[in-house]
N, C-alpha and C positions, 0 to 999 in steps of 0.2 A: 631945079625941079626936085621937090622932096619926095620921100617915099610915101605911097598911098596904101592905106589899109584895105583889106578885102571888103569890109562892110561899107567903106566910103565908095568903092567902085560899084558895088551892087546898088547902093542908094542912088548913085548918079544914073545908072542904067534904068532903074525904075522910074526916076523922074522924067527921063527922056521918053519912056514908053507912054507915061500918062500925058506928057505934053503932046505926043503925037496921036493920042486916042481920039476916036470919033466922038463928038459931043453927044450924039444920040445914044451911043453905048454907055457913056458916063451917066446920062439921065436914067437909063434903064437899070443900071447897077444901083444907083441911089434909091430909085423907086422900089426895087426888090428888097433893099435893106430896110426901108421904111415900113414896107408891108410886113416884114418879119417882126419888127419891133411892135407894130400895131397888133399883130396877131397874138404876140405874147401878152401884151397889155390887156387885150380882150379876154384871153383865157384867164388871166389873173382876176379881172373884174367879174367874170362869170363865176369863178371859184369863190370870190369874196361874197358875191350876191347869194350864192348857194349856202355859204356858211351863215350869213346873216338871216337868211330865210329859215334855215333849220333852227338857229338859236331863238329867233323870234317865235317860231312855232312852238318850240319847247317851252319858252317862257309863257306863251299864251295857254299852252296845255297845263303847265304847272299852276297858272292862275285859275284856270277852270277847275282843276282838282282841288285847290285850296278853297275856292268859292263853294264848291260842292260840300267840302268839309264844314265850312262855316254855316252853310244852310242846314246841314245835318244837326250840328250842335244847337242851333237856334230852335229847330223843330223839336229836338229832344227836351230842351229846357221848357218849351211851351207845354209839353205833356205833363211836366212837373207842376207848372202853374195851374193847369186845368185839372190836375188830379186824375189823369187818364192812364191807369197802369197798363192797360192792354196796348195802347199806343207806345207808351214808354218802353215796354218790354220788347217791342219790335226793333228798337235801336240797339239792344244788347246782343252780344254774340260771343260765345265761348264754348269750348269743348267741355268745360268743367261746369257741373251743376252748382258747385259752391259759389261761383261768380254770379250766376243768375239769382241764387238765393240771397246773396249779399246785396245785389241791386234791388231786390224786392224790399229788403229791410231799409235800404237807403231811401227808396221811394216813400215808405211808411214814415220814416224819420222826417222827411221834408213835409209831409202832410201834417204831422204833429207839430212841427216847427211853425208852420203857417198859422196854426190855431193859437199858439202860445206867444208868438213874437211878430213884430212887423218885419216881414220878409219881402224883399224885392229880388226875384229871380230874373235878372236882366238878360242873361244869356250872352252878355258882351264878352268877346274873346280879347283878352289883353295881350296875349302872345300866342303864336302858333309856329310849330316846327313840323315840316312834312319831309319825310324820307320814305316816299312811296315804296311799299304799300302801308307803312305805318305813319302815325302822326301823334303829336302831343300838343295839347292846348291848355291854356290857363283861362278858366271861366270865372267871371265875377258874379258875386251875389252880395246883397246888402242886408244885414240883419240888425234891426234896431238902430239904423243909421250908420253902422260900422261896415266898411267895405271889406270883403274877404275874397280870397282866390282859392280855387281848387284846380288840381291838375288832372285832366282826363286823357285817356289814351284811346286811339281809334285805329282800325285796320280796314283797308280798302278791299272789299270783296267784289265779286262779279256784280253783285246787286247794290254796290255802293258802300259808303262808310258805315261802320258799326262800332259802338262803344265796347271796348275789350278790357280785360284785366290789366292792372298797372305793369309796365315794363320798366323796371328801375335801371336797366342797362341803357335805356334811352332817356337819359337825364341831362344830356349836354356834355360838352367838353370840360375836363378837369382843369382848374385854375388855382393858383396860390395868391393870396393877398397878404402882404406883410405890413406890419406897423412896428413901432418901437416896443420890443419885448413880446411881440405877438405875431403868430403866423397862422393863417386860416386857409385850409384846403377845402374847396367846394367844387360843385359842378354848376353848369349854366343856369339851371332852374332856380338855384338858391343864391343867385348873385345879389339880389336886393337884401336878403338876410345877411350875407357875408359882409357887405359894405356897412350896414347898420351895426352889426356885431363888432366889426373891426374898430369903428370910430368910438363906440361906447366902451368896450372893454379896454381899449388903449387908454382912454381917459381914466378908467378905474385903476389901471396899473400905475399911472402917473400919480393919482391921489394916494394910493397905498404906499408908494415909495417916498412920497413927500412926508407921510406920517410915520411910516415904519422904516427900518433899515433893510433894504431889499438886496443887499450884497449877497451874491451867490445864488440868487433866484434865476433859474434858466428861462429861456423863451417859452412862453405858453403856446402850445400847439392845439389848434382846434380843427377837428375833422367834422364837416357837415355831411351826413350820410343819409341817403334815401333808403330807409329801412324802418317799417312800422313796428318791428319787434324791439327796436332799441329804446333805451331811456337815457336821459341826460346823465352823464356821469364820467368820472375819470377812467382812463384805460387801465386794464389790469396789468398791462406790461410796461406802461410808461406813466409815471406819476404826474407828469406835466402835460399829458395829452388828453384833452377833453373831447369826448364823443358827444356830438349834438345831432339827434335825428332831425331830418328836414321836416319842418311843419307842413310842407306842401303834400306830404303823404296823406294828410287829413285835410285841414282847412287852415289857411294862413291869413293873417290880417294883411290887407294890401297897403294900408296907410302906416302900419307899424309892424314890419316883419319880425323884428326882435321885440316881441310884445312883453307886457308887464309880467305875466306869469313866468315866461322863459327868463326874463331879466332877473327876477327874484331867485330863481333856481340857480342860475349861473353865478349870481352875486354870492349866494351862500356857499356854493362849492369853492369858488375862488378865494373868498375870505377864509374859509376853513383851511384850505390848502396852504395859503400864505402863513397863517398863524401857526399851523401845525409844523411847518418847515422851520420857521424862525424860532419857535419855542415848543419843542416836542413835549408831549405829556408824559409824566412819570407813571408807570403802571401801578406803583405802590401808593400813589397819591390818594388819601382818604376822601370820600365823597363830600365830607363836611368842611374840607379845607377851603379857605377864602380864595386860594389860588385857582381852584376849580371854577368858581364863579367868575373871577377876573378874566381868566382865559376865554371862557365862553362869551363873556360880555364884550371882549375885544372883537371876537368874531361877529357878534351881533351888531356892534357899532360900525364895523367896517362894511358889512353887508348892507346895512341901512344907508350908509353914505354912498355906496355904489348905486343901489337901485332907487335911492331917494324915497324910501318908505320908512315907516315907524316900526322899528324892531324892538321897541321898549327898552333900549339900552340907556335908561335915564341917567344912571350914575356917570357913565363915560361921556355921554353927551354934555352933561353939566361940567365935567372935568375939562373936556376940550374947549368948551365955551370960556371957562375960567382961565385956561393956560395955553390954548392953541392945540392944533392937531398933533404937533410933534410930541406933546406930553404922552400921547397914547403909545408912541414908539418907545419912549423912555420907560413906560410902564411894562411893555412887553419885554424889553431888554433886561429889566431887573427882576422879572417874574421867576420865582423858584418854586419847586413842588410844594414847599411848606410855607410860602409867603402868606402873611396875613395883611390886614388893612393898613398896617403901619407903612407899607410900601408906598401908599398914596402920599403920606406925609413926607417920606424921604424924597420923592421926586418933585414935590411942590415946595419943600422947605417950610411947611406949615403943619402943625399937628393934625392928624387926620380928623379927629373928632371936632376940630374947630373949622374945618373946611365947609364952605357953603355949597354943598352938593345935594343932588336929588337922589335920595336913597330908596325910592319906591321899588325898583326892580330887585335891589339887593335884599331888602326885607321880605319881598314876595318869595324870593328864592329860599330864604331862611325858614319861612313858614311852611313852604312846600317840603323842605327837608324834614321838618318836624313831623308832618303827617306821614311821610315815607318811613321814618324810623319807628313810628308807632305801629304802622301796618306790619313792618318787618320784625317788630318787637326787639329792635336794636337799642337796648337801654344805654349802653356806654356812649354811643354817638349822640343819642337823644339828649342826654344830660349835658353834653358839651355845648348845647345851644342855649342853656339857661345859666343865669347867674346864681349858682347853687351856694354861694357864700351866704346868701340870705336864707334863713330857715323857712320863712313863709313862702318864698319863691320855690324853694326845694320841695316843700310839702305839696304845693300846687302842681309842680311838674310831675311828681310821682302819681298824684291823683289823675292828672290828665292822661298819663301814659297808659293807664289801665282802662280807659274809656274807648269805645269804638269810634272810628272816624269815617267820614264820608269820602267818596272817591273824587269829589270835586276839588278843583284847584283854588287855593286862596289867592286873593289879589289885594295888594295894598293900594288904596286910592289916594291917600295923602299922607305927608309926614311933616311934623313940626319939631324943630330942634329946640331944647330948653335946658336950663340949668336947674338941678334939684337943690333942695335946701342944704344938703351936705356938700354941695359944690360939684357933684358929679354931672357929667354931660349925659343927657338922655334924648331919645327920639320917641315922640308920641305918634304912632301910626294908626290910621283908621283903615281897618281891613275888612274884607268881605269874603265869606266862604260860600260859594254857590249862590243860592238865592237868599241867604240869610241877611239880616240887617247888619250895618256897619258896627264893628266893635273896636274898642281902643286897645291897642297892644303897645306895651312900653318896652323899649330896648335901652340898655345902659352900656357905656363904654367900659369894657373889662379886658385887660391883657391883650390889647391890640385888635379888638374886634367888638362888634355889637352883639350883646347877649340879651335874651328875653328876661324881663324882670317882673312879669305878671302872668 
């Protein structure tokens, strides 16, 4: 017989007690245990039902509040459609008289707009955010077939929802959207703009870096900020941080949040910053230097390629067509403060005057300089524009310098390249100054640039 542990003895005694227990007592004990379990389950079920009821009621209440808001917005828009200012003003509420005056101006603007354009004030709410007692809605309107959105703010008073001044702290959660070489910080209202901006500007940076040498260019930071006082521009503290005011503080296109005007502005800013960084301008550079034109033309060419608009960079457009976009990067890399047009010949391995290029914008720039120097009576720089080796040309230049000039800007409409009897290469330009008829202006190739010869 082995040694038995205490717990083994106690277990055997318990087993004997149960074996000798009355069956009726055992059933009563099991029934009591079951009742306890059922009671606990019932309490849990009642608690869950209470939670579900409260949640359902809150959801229903929120739905009722939101529906009340939607009805208010629809009714307010209806007063704009009907031109009922008295009814419209009843939806406005503010402690500031300035807001009420601004809303009266807004009402008048809508009435004028209805007379001038095809306007559909649909009152459709494209998004709604309620944090009772305040709310924010995006309201759709269609002008000349183009859908727009405006952001309106409301406050729930005892007598219902009322249109109140903008609350730019209630613009949604802040988020960051990253692309290659680009980081955009925005808030919820501006999500559509941020996505469109990210895709477009990222493609611009790819295009720029394929054409130019982007080594050392930092990540472009874009902050979309809800502030009507801001204008699109670079930050004063960070040269690569672009400040972009949210278009929803006014009226934003629903189909094209990053619209054409905004695209052109951002394209010009980005092109200018890239070229300025890769080829800083020399402060001592004379205004008549060809390098001034070439540098600005690279900016115009790049901005035009970004926004797919005509920036009248005819010379560089024809150069890139002739030799590919990478030639623009080579031009920028070789550009020096006193570079002349021979640089084009160096990067193409063809004498500049023999290149089949479109010189319209360059000659327009030259004629514009001529008028500026006459207005400023800057004789030294003025004479640099002429081929003064020829006595007749020099005499004509002096005569023209003493005559008054109009404030209009000249425009070269067409250019033909030809070879003169003495073998020199010349450009025959048809130019217009203001509303005057087209006149023929001749330029000859002299010392690495085009100079006027008549």
